[in-house]
N, C-alpha and C positions, 0 to 999 in steps of 0.2 A: 620623480614617481618612480615606484617599486614595479618592479616585475610582475607581482603579485596582483597589482591593480591593472596591469595593462591585461592580464589574462582574465581578470574580472569583468573588463569591459568587453572583452571580445565573446565571454560566456553569454552575457546580457545581450548582446547585439545578436548572437546565434538563435539565443532562445526566442529573442523579439521575432526574429523573421519566421520561425515556426508558428508560434502564438498568433502573429496577424495574419499567417496564411490560413491558420484554422478557421478564420472570420471571415475574411474577405478574399475572393477571387483575383488571385495575380496572375495577369497576363504572363505567357513564357517569354514574349519579347522583352519584358521588363529585366530579366535575369542578366543577359550580356551588358546591358546599360548600367546596371548597378555594379558589376564586376569591373566595367571600363572605368566607371566614375570613380570606384574606390581606389582602382590602381593609378589613375592619373593624379589623385590626391598624393598618393605616396610618392611616386616618381617625380613629381614637379616640385612639392615642398617637402621632400626628403630632409632638409634641414632643420624643419621644424617640427619638434615631437607632437605636438598638439595636433597637428594635419596629418601625420603618418598614422597616429592611433586614431584620428578619424575616419580616414582611408580604409584601415584594416577593418575597423568597425562595419562599414559599409560593406567590404568583401564577407565578412563573417554573417551579418545579416542576409546576403544574397546565399550563403550556402546553407542557412536556415530554412530560407524558403525553398531552394531547390530540394532540399532532404524531405520537406513535407510533402512537397509536389511529388516527388519519386516514388515515395512510399504510397501516397494516394492513387497514383497512374498505375501502380502495380496492382493494387486491389481492383479498380476500375476497369483493367484491361484482361484481368485474368479470364481464362476460357470459359469456367462457369458461368460468368455473367451474362454468357449467351443463351443460357437454359432457365433464366428465371421464370419461374411460373410453369416450367415443365415437369415432366416425370424423368427421372434421371437416375442411373444407377454408378454409384461411387463407392471406391474402396479406399480406405482409411484406416489409420491409427487412432486408438483412443490416447490423447496426450496430455489428458488432465484426468485428476480423480473424479469419477463420476459423483454429481451434486444430487443426493437422494433428497426428493420432495415428497409431500403428500399425495399420495397416488399416482407418481410418476418421476422419471429421472432424467436430468439433463445432462449431456454427454457432449463432450468436446471432441471433435475428430479432425485429423488431419488429412485431408485428400491427398490421395497420392495417384490413384486410376480412375480413369473414365471409361466406362464399358459402353460404348456404341452401339446403336442398334445394328449396324452392318456386322457385327461381330469383332470389330478391331477394340484395341485395348490402347487408350492413349495415357502417357505419363503426364500428371499434371501436379507433380511433388513441387513443393517449393514457396510453402507459406498460406495457402489457401485452407482456412478452418470453418467447420459446418457445426453448429450447435443443435443437438438433435433433442427431441423432447419424445422418450419411449416409455414404454410400461415399465413398471418398478422390478418386473421378473420376465425373463432370466436376467440376473445380474451380472455388470460387466466392470472389467477393473482396467487399471492405466497398462497398458501394453497391447491390448487386444486389438487386432485386426479384424475388419468388420466390413462387410459388403452391404451397402445401405441402398434401398430403392424408395424413392419418394417425391413429393414434388418440392423443388427447391425454391424456396422464398426469400424475400427480402424482409429484414428486421422493421418492426413498426415504429414509424414515427408519429408522434403526437406533439401538441403545444405542450404538456405538462412534463413529458418525459420523452427524450430522443433515445428508444432502445437501440437503434443503428450505431449511433456515435458511442454509445455506451460498450457495445460489444466490440466496436472497432479499436478501442483502446486495448482491448484482449485477442487481437489478431483475428476476431471473428466477422467473417463478411456474409455469410450466408445462414438460413436456419431451415430446419424440416421439423414438422409436425407429425408424429405416429408412423414414421417408414418402416416399411419391411426389412428386418435387419436380418441378414444371412447367418448360418453358422460361424462361431468364432473360427480363425485360422492364426493358430500362434506360431506366426512367422519367425525368423530369426532375427533379433533385433540387436542394435549395437550395445557395446559393453556400458557405455553410460547410460543408456537407456535400461539395460537390465540392472544395474545397481539402482536406480531411481526406483525401479519396479518393486525391488524387494524393500526399499525406503517405504514407499506406498503401501506394502503388504504389513510392514509392521505398525504403521500408523492406523490402520484398518484393525489391528490387533489390539494396540492400545485403546482405541475407542470403544472397541467392543467390551475391553474389560472394565472401562470406566461406566459404561450403561448397564453391566451386569449386575453391579453391586450398589447403583444409585440410581433412584428414581427422577423423572422430569419434576420440575424444572429443573432441581439442581445438577442433574447430569446432562442437560442439554446446554445450559448456561456455563459448565465448567468446561464442557467438550468445546464450547465456542471459545470460551477464554483462552485456552490451550491452543487449539487447532485453527482459530479464525474461521469457525463455522457460520458465521452470523447471517450468512445467505441461503443457507441450505433448510429443509424442511425440519431439520432436528429442532429447530427453535419457533415455538410457534407464534403465531401472530399477536396473541396477547402479549405474551412476555417481550417480544418486539416492540410493541407500542410502548409498554413500560419503560424499557430501556431508553426509548426514546425522550419520552416524557420527564424521566429523571436525568437526562443528560448523561447517561453512562453506557450509550450504544457503542461508544469507543473500546472500551474493555473487552468486547466481542472482536475486536478485529487485531490483527497483529500489525498495527501502525508504528510509525516511527516514534510517536510518544512512548507507546507502551513498552518497546524494545528499549530505548534509552533509559525509561525509568527503572526496566529490571536490570540493566546493564549497570547503572550506577549503585543500585543496592548490592549487585556482585561486587562491584569494585569497593564499595564500602565495607562488605563482609569481609573481603579480601585484606582490607587495611586493618580490620577489627581483629583478625586472627593472626596478626603479626607479619604479614607480607610487606616486603616493599612496594612502593608505589607501581615499577615496572612489573614486579610479580603479580600484583593484584590486577595490573591491566591485562596481562594474558590469561590470568584466571579468569577474569570475567568474559574475556573474548573467546576462550576456548567454551565455556557453558554456554555461551550465547550462540555459536557455531553449532553446537551438539543439539542445542534446543531448535534452531531453522532446520537442522536436517532432519530431526525427528517428525517436525510436521509436516514434510515433504517438499520442504524449501519452495514454496510457491513464490511466483515473482515478488508478489507485494511485500512478504517477509524478506527477501532477500535485500530489497530496496530499503526496508526499514532497517535492515541488519547493517547495510552499509552506512547508512547516515548515524545511527546509533554508535557504530565502532568509531566513526570519526569524532563523534563528540566524545566518547570515551579516550581516544587519541590525544584531544586537545587536555584532558584531564589529567593524562599520564606525563605530558611533558610540561605542564603547568602554564599553559598559553591556552585558556578558553576563548580567547578572543580569535584565536585563528580558526576555531570552529566553524565560524559562519562562512568564511571563504571557501572552506573544505567542503562544506554542505552544497555550496552553490556549485562547485567544480563538479562535484558527485552527480548532483542533480542533472546538470547539463549533460554530461555521459549517459545517463539514463534517458534523457529526452532525446538525444542522437540517435540512441538505439530504437526507440518508440516515441515518435513526433505527436503521437496523439494523447500522451500522457497530461502535458500541462490544462488542455481543456476537456478533455473526455474522462478522466480518471480522478473520480473524486477522493478515492483513498491517497493516492500520490499527491494531490494538492494539501490533504489534510496532514499527512506525513511532514511534508517539505515545510508547511507554514509553521507548526507545531516545533519542529526543530528550530526555525528562526526566531521564534518566540522564546524558547528555552534559552537560546544564545545570547540574545539582544536584552529581554526584559527580567530574566531570572536573576542576575547579579543585583540589581536594585532591589528587587522584591525579597531576597535574601536578608537585605538592612530593613526591610519593613515589618518583617515577622520576627524579630530579634527575640520576642517573649515566648516563641515555639522552641521547645527543646530541641537540640540537634546532636544528640550522641552518635558516636562513630559507628556504631552496629546497628543504629536506626536513626539514620539522619533525617527526622520527621520534617525539620523546616525547609530542608532542600528539595524533599519529595513535594510539600506544597506550594513552594515557590515555583518547581518545574510544573505541576499541574495547572496551576492559576496561569502561569506566563502562556501554556501551551493553549489553553483554553482561549484567551483573549485574542491571540492570534487567528486562530481556527473559528471564531464565533462569526464573523461576517460571511464567510465562506457556508458555512454550515446553515446559517440564515439563508443565503442565496439560492443553496441548492435543496433545502428540505422544507422552507418556510415555517420553522418553529423555532422558537427560543425557549431554553428550559432555565427559568431563574432558579430552579433548585439545585443545577448542575454543580455548584460551588461546594454546598453541603454535603451532596452524596458522593461527591469525588473525595473529599478532605477524609470521608468514613471509608471508602473504598481502595483508593489508588495506594496507599502504603502497603496495602495487603496482598497487592498484583504479583510480586515475585514469589512470595511464600505460597500462596496460591497455585501459581504456575508451578514451583517446584514438587508440592505436595500432590497436583494433580498428575504429573509425568512419574513420580515414584509410584504412586498408587495404581496407575496404568500398567507401569512396565512390571510391578510385581504380581497384579492380575493376571497380566499375560503369561508370567513364568510359573507361578505358583498361586491359584485361584485364592487359597485360605489366607494366605500372606497379604494378598491383594482387599480381601474381607477386610482385615485388621485395619490396614493403612485408610481403609475408605472412610473409616469412623471419624479421624481429626479432618479429613478432606471434607467430609458431609457437614461437619460443624461450621467451617469457615464459609461453606456454601450457605449454609441455613442463614448465618449472618448477612450474607452478600444478597439472598433473595429479601430478607426482611428490610434491607436498605432500599433496595431497588423498589419494592413493592410499597412502602412506607412514602418514600420520595416523589414516586410518579402519582399518588394521590392527593400530594399538595396542590393546591390552585394556583400553581406557579409557571405552567406552561402556556405561553404565548404563542399564539399562531399568527405570522406574518406572511402573508402571501403576495404574490407578483413584484418582489423585490426586482428594482432595474440594476441593470449593470453598472449605471452611473453612480447610484448609491454604493454599490462594491467598490468601485476605485476610489471613492472618495472616502469609505471607511478605511480603505488599506494604506492610502496617503496620509490620513491622519495617525494611524497606528505606525507606520513609517517613521514620520516625524516625531511623534512622541517617545518611540523606542531609541531613535537616534540620540534625541535630547538628554534622556536617562542614561544612555550608554557613555554618553561622553561627560556627564555629570559624575557618573560612578568612576570613570578612568581618572578624572580630576580629584575627586575625594580620594583615591587612593595614591596619587602622587603627593598630596597635601599631607596626608597621614604618614 
């Protein structure tokens, strides 16, 4: 058994501890027992590799349980928990780009100080975030230091949607609605934050240039495709529903699948213009990094970029089989940093599963669709296989989370996904040009508008097809069964593909 296999088992054990603890309450007394049991297996049967690996897996499982419990306890024991339902005055900094909605704005503030009634000021910095719902004006930006006064509340939980768990994946534990916001205090911030503040300002300028020369819905969907603004008020409810019915909602998110498709197109472009494989890899990685920085480097985009970069690295070294292990290792690191990701962040679930689908299903699908042309400068067959394999692997989790199955999705994705890299590049060029020289931006807006008009037409047409099936109340047992079947099928196909390669 190779070292990579050992590490893979340890990753699964660690993630398993986090996953199970997120559903079941684990008594703290159980942790020492798990550590002792694992240590005994290793020490007593140290000559037997199987028992040693099993013992270490038990230890890593216990570490996963401890990690989830420690993060959860940090939130539950925060000083602000003692003020639920009360009027409080808190000082904090805006740590994310404000989310503009229709008639209001959502602002995420990292709490730093608590102003007590007796006049004292307590330092409460260290991770507590509050989601504010405020009026659209005055406008706030990343880095603003605000003093907010309002009723501290707990996010609403319901059978259909657990808002509390959704926010916890983003590190948000508290909400305030329509608080009184004091005058902005532009206190000195750290150098990394100052750099990020400039990036956010540039992003705002880019988006403004896009919206200046293009009207909705083209401008709102283009902005969502580039910046991942799918949750903001810029995208109307009508078009959000059309994207859902057509199975194209993913194009408005900076997901692992989209990042990988863009990186593969850049890699193919590099090879087509005469670059060596190694040079094409660095070319694609550089453009990808610039893109992620340009859109403000949100956590979801950084995670997607890491997964996409690993997939790209496997293409560079000519060993795509290693991409699966690398993605699991990277995902485990992400889960260690934020143990709420596996069960509370749908975006992470979709990115991770889409990447696994592309690694283990795409090789077989390339052989199934040999009739599709695959020129070096536009690898249509590869793009089609990537899209379909990712969709198959994400379909069960989509049905489980959203209760809707779009049978129009394969048709719509074939028409749109190959154009994603071109639309993204055109949109960025158009936004940058418009920010520097409005007239040049207006000229570039025409080709961008042409592609967006086509995109809008496909979304509108496919959403009208009577192929969207509503499936509600899907049990988790069905989800587990669906992924067990998918894993079995993918493994069989993957092994068959490797055997055919050896025979050839």
